[in-house]
Structure formats: C-alpha cells, structure tokens
matplotlib code that plots the C-alpha trace (Angstrom):
import matplotlib.pyplot as plt

x = [14.2, 17.1, 20.0, 20.2, 22.1, 22.3, 23.8, 20.8, 16.7, 13.8, 10.9, 7.8, 7.2, 5.0, 5.6, 8.1, 10.0, 10.1, 11.3, 14.1, 15.3, 15.6, 17.7, 19.9, 20.3, 20.8, 23.5, 25.3, 24.3, 25.9, 24.4, 22.6, 19.3, 16.6, 12.9, 11.1, 7.2, 4.3, 1.5, 1.5, 1.9, 3.6, 1.8, -0.9, -2.0, -2.4, -0.4, -2.4, -5.8, -5.5, -7.2, -4.5, -3.8, -0.9, -0.9, 0.8, 0.8, -2.3, -2.3, 0.8, 3.1, 4.8, 8.9, 8.0, 9.8, 6.3, 5.7, 9.1, 8.6, 5.4, 6.9, 9.9, 8.4, 5.3, 8.1, 10.4, 7.2, 6.0, 9.6, 9.4, 6.1, 7.0, 9.6, 8.1, 5.1, 3.1, 0.0, -0.5, -3.4, -3.4, -7.0, -8.3, -8.7, -10.9, -11.6, -14.8, -16.3, -19.5, -20.6, -18.7, -18.4, -15.4, -13.9, -11.6, -9.9, -10.0, -7.9, -5.1, -5.7, -4.6, -1.7, -0.1, -0.5, 0.9, 4.3, 4.7, 5.0, 1.7, 1.9, -0.5, -3.2, -5.8, -9.0, -12.3, -15.6, -19.2, -18.9, -15.8, -16.8, -19.6, -17.7, -14.7, -17.4, -21.1, -22.1, -20.3, -21.3, -20.1, -18.8, -15.3, -12.8, -9.0, -8.3, -5.5, -4.6, -1.1, -3.0, -2.7, -3.7, -1.4, -2.1, -0.6, -0.4, 0.9, 3.6, 4.9, 4.3, 7.2, 9.5, 9.2, 10.0, 13.1, 14.5, 14.4, 15.5, 18.7, 19.2, 17.5, 15.0, 11.9, 10.0, 6.5, 4.9, 7.8, 6.6, 9.2, 8.8, 12.0, 14.8, 18.2, 21.6, 24.4, 27.7, 28.3, 25.0, 21.1, 19.4, 16.0, 13.9, 10.9, 8.1, 10.8, 14.3, 16.7, 18.1, 21.3, 21.9, 24.3, 21.3, 18.0, 15.5, 11.4, 9.1, 6.1, 3.5, 0.6, 3.0, 5.5, 5.6, 5.3, 8.3, 10.3, 9.2, 11.0, 14.2, 14.2, 13.7, 10.6, 9.0, 6.2, 7.0, 7.3, 5.4, 3.0, 0.5, -3.4, -4.8, -8.1, -9.6, -12.0, -14.6, -14.7, -18.1, -18.0, -20.3, -22.2, -20.9, -24.3, -22.9, -19.6, -19.7, -21.0, -16.9, -14.4, -12.1, -11.2, -13.5, -13.2, -14.2, -12.1, -10.3, -12.1, -9.4, -12.2, -11.2, -7.8, -7.7, -9.3, -12.8, -15.6, -14.3, -14.7, -12.4, -11.9, -9.4, -7.3, -9.5, -12.6, -14.3, -15.3, -15.0, -16.3, -15.9, -13.9, -16.3]
y = [2.0, 1.1, -1.7, -3.1, -5.8, -8.7, -12.2, -13.5, -12.7, -15.1, -14.8, -14.4, -13.1, -15.9, -18.1, -20.5, -17.3, -14.9, -18.2, -19.5, -15.4, -15.3, -18.4, -17.5, -14.1, -16.6, -18.3, -15.4, -12.2, -10.5, -11.6, -8.7, -10.4, -9.0, -10.4, -9.8, -9.4, -8.4, -7.8, -4.6, -7.1, -9.6, -13.4, -11.9, -14.8, -18.7, -17.8, -15.5, -17.6, -20.4, -22.2, -21.9, -25.1, -26.7, -29.7, -32.9, -35.1, -37.9, -37.8, -38.3, -41.6, -43.0, -42.1, -39.2, -35.8, -34.7, -36.5, -35.3, -32.2, -32.0, -33.0, -30.6, -28.0, -27.2, -27.3, -24.8, -23.1, -22.9, -22.0, -18.9, -17.9, -18.0, -16.1, -13.4, -12.7, -14.5, -16.1, -19.9, -21.6, -25.7, -26.6, -30.4, -31.8, -34.6, -37.0, -38.6, -41.7, -41.5, -45.0, -48.3, -48.2, -45.9, -47.5, -49.8, -45.8, -45.2, -47.8, -47.4, -43.1, -44.4, -46.7, -43.6, -41.5, -44.2, -44.7, -40.8, -40.4, -37.8, -36.4, -37.5, -39.3, -41.1, -43.1, -42.3, -42.9, -41.5, -40.2, -38.6, -36.9, -35.5, -34.2, -32.5, -30.6, -31.0, -30.5, -33.6, -36.9, -40.6, -43.6, -43.4, -40.1, -39.8, -37.2, -35.0, -32.7, -31.8, -29.9, -26.2, -23.0, -19.8, -17.1, -17.5, -13.6, -12.9, -15.3, -14.6, -10.4, -10.9, -13.0, -9.9, -7.7, -9.8, -9.8, -6.0, -5.8, -7.6, -5.2, -6.8, -5.7, -6.7, -5.0, -4.7, -3.9, -5.6, -7.8, -10.3, -10.5, -11.9, -14.1, -14.7, -16.2, -14.0, -15.8, -16.5, -13.6, -13.8, -11.3, -11.0, -8.2, -6.9, -4.4, -1.7, -1.9, -5.1, -7.0, -9.0, -11.6, -14.5, -16.7, -16.6, -19.2, -18.7, -19.7, -18.2, -20.8, -21.2, -19.2, -21.7, -22.7, -19.5, -18.5, -21.4, -21.3, -17.6, -19.2, -21.0, -24.7, -25.5, -27.9, -30.2, -32.4, -29.5, -29.9, -27.0, -25.8, -26.8, -25.3, -26.8, -23.3, -24.3, -22.0, -21.7, -20.1, -18.5, -19.3, -16.4, -15.2, -16.8, -20.0, -19.7, -21.5, -24.9, -25.5, -25.5, -26.8, -28.9, -31.1, -33.3, -36.0, -39.5, -38.9, -40.3, -42.0, -41.0, -37.3, -35.4, -33.5, -34.3, -33.7, -30.4, -29.9, -27.1, -25.1, -22.6, -20.0, -17.7, -14.2, -16.9, -17.3, -21.1, -22.0, -24.5, -26.0, -26.4, -27.5]
z = [-7.5, -5.0, -4.8, -1.1, -0.1, 2.6, 3.4, 3.6, 2.3, 3.4, 1.5, 3.6, 7.1, 8.5, 11.4, 9.7, 8.2, 11.3, 13.0, 10.4, 10.4, 14.1, 14.6, 12.5, 14.4, 17.6, 15.9, 14.1, 15.1, 12.5, 9.7, 7.8, 7.2, 5.4, 5.8, 2.4, 3.4, 0.5, 3.3, 5.4, 8.2, 9.4, 9.7, 7.8, 6.1, 7.3, 10.7, 11.7, 10.5, 12.2, 15.4, 17.7, 19.2, 20.4, 19.6, 21.9, 19.1, 19.2, 15.4, 13.9, 11.9, 14.9, 14.2, 11.3, 11.2, 12.2, 15.4, 16.4, 15.5, 17.1, 20.3, 20.2, 18.8, 21.7, 24.0, 22.2, 21.8, 25.5, 26.7, 24.1, 25.5, 29.1, 28.9, 26.1, 28.1, 25.7, 27.3, 26.9, 28.0, 28.9, 27.6, 28.0, 24.5, 24.1, 21.2, 21.3, 19.9, 19.4, 18.6, 18.1, 14.8, 15.4, 18.2, 15.3, 14.8, 18.1, 19.2, 16.3, 17.6, 21.4, 19.7, 17.8, 20.6, 23.0, 20.8, 20.0, 24.0, 24.7, 28.0, 30.4, 27.7, 29.4, 28.0, 30.0, 29.7, 29.4, 32.9, 32.8, 29.7, 31.3, 34.6, 31.6, 29.5, 30.5, 26.8, 25.3, 25.0, 23.5, 24.7, 24.8, 24.7, 24.8, 27.3, 26.5, 29.6, 27.8, 24.5, 24.7, 23.1, 21.9, 19.6, 17.2, 15.9, 19.0, 18.7, 15.0, 16.6, 19.7, 17.0, 15.2, 17.8, 18.6, 15.1, 14.7, 18.4, 17.1, 14.0, 11.2, 8.4, 8.0, 4.6, 5.0, 1.4, -0.4, -2.9, -4.1, -8.4, -9.6, -8.4, -10.6, -9.4, -10.6, -10.1, -6.5, -4.9, -5.5, -7.4, -5.7, -7.7, -5.5, -5.8, -3.9, -5.9, -6.1, -3.3, -3.3, -0.7, -0.4, 0.2, 0.0, 2.2, 1.1, 3.6, 1.3, 2.4, -0.1, -2.2, -2.2, -5.2, -7.1, -5.3, -6.1, -9.7, -10.2, -9.4, -12.9, -11.2, -12.3, -14.8, -15.2, -12.5, -10.0, -7.1, -6.7, -3.3, -3.8, -1.3, 0.6, 2.1, 5.7, 6.6, 10.9, 12.6, 15.9, 18.6, 19.9, 23.4, 25.4, 23.7, 24.8, 27.7, 26.3, 25.4, 28.1, 26.2, 22.7, 21.7, 19.0, 16.8, 15.8, 12.9, 9.7, 6.9, 4.1, 4.8, 4.8, 7.6, 11.9, 11.2, 12.6, 15.5, 19.2, 19.9, 22.6, 22.1, 23.9, 24.4, 25.1, 21.7, 20.4, 17.0, 14.6, 11.7, 9.5, 6.8]

ax = plt.figure().add_subplot(projection="3d")
ax.plot(x, y, z, "-o")
ax.set_aspect("equal")
plt.show()
C-alpha cells in the first residue's frame, strides 16, 4: 500500500468529474490533479447509460440555474465536440399533444420555452407533424429544431484523453473508502493506498451521498440520493425508420419525468422509454 499526493483529488470519472478536472487544468495547468474511479473505465455508470439528448431548454423554470446552464452547457458542449471531432447531430424534436385535454399543459410548456429563449421553437399542426414524423400523430406539437443528440461516452473519453495529455492522472479500479481531514490536507483512503490532497472534489453521481458521508458531515437530515430506475426498449432494426428524430409527449405533472419518448441515437438505433 502506497501513499501518493495531489493538489486536487476528484472522486468519480463520470462526465461531471471529468469536466471539472479538465476545467481546473485549463485554468491552472500546473495543478497536480488525480481522478479516482472505482470502475475499470470512465463514464461507466449514468454518463454512459442515457438517451444522449442535447436538450435545448424547453422544460426548465425560467430564470432558474437549470435553465441557464442548459443553454450555456449545450453551446459549450457543441463547440467542444466540433473542436475534438465528436459527432453531434441536430435532430428535430417534437413534443406532441394528443388531444384537447393536454392543451393547457402544452401552452404552459410553450411559455416556458419562450421565456428560456429556446431557438427556433415553432408550434405546428397535424399536417406539419406528419411531414416531420410520418408515423406520428397529434393535434398540435412544439417543434424544436435546435435539439440535438450526442454520444456522452464519446464526449467523456475525449475529456479523459485531454486530461491525460495535460499530465493529470486517472486512476481506474481505485475505489475511495474513506476521507479524513488532517490539518490543511485531506487524506483519502482507497483500495490502493492513501492519497493526500489539498482539496477534494466529489463528482460521484449516485454515490454522492455515500462519499459525502465519508467526510463525517452526515446526520439524520443530510440529503440522500434516491435513485429512480427506468428501463428502455430498443426498436428492432427493421422498425428504426419509423422514427426520424425525437418524439416526446407533453409532460404530465403527476409524474416526475418527461414521459415515455422515442429517441434516435447517434448510431441510428432508436430507444423507447423510460418506463
């Protein structure tokens, strides 16, 4: 068991941990940064298991941090992907109202999207819906031509490659087991010895509450991660032509998510879900 040292230790190499480490290195190239990842590869949890949508910002509360970061993050990510050869596709997105019972929520969504300055948003009727998605139907739809798709695993690998090029370290198969403050330093116990760092940043995703608890700052009122699992189906290859882009329902406030939707991916496959 050995002890290593770093200026900054980042726990977790999903897209949040990787992006954080990369931004630190861009701002302070001389920092010694070490990423600690318990799995064998980067981005092997939630980052590598999502629908790959680059949302344009239709859904979020106007003026909220989510709304602002969605717009800014989408623009930054598209620029990064273009500079590093990661494919991004602009894929039309339709949010379709099936009947008049959904029109109140449909209009509320429109007002949010307009307040969030979603580019190119257009309200379309049944004929235009059929033009855009010949196998979809509804009485109205919001068409968002600026919504895109990307492979977030490919993005994460590009981040990781650049991080290593900047002489930082990504230690896979090195699980964090404890975090302790000793004077002005943090001592991180891992499955491969201790790492001593001046600062620790946790980007641990679904393990975030467990990593936070290691610091000793966990009580009965400490926030906990409560995961929701959703299953997706993949359309058979002979059915992929039925979906050109992204087809979403009008969100139902009785449920915490965007509803079951159809998503074309960068590789041409189509997901249906989540349940």
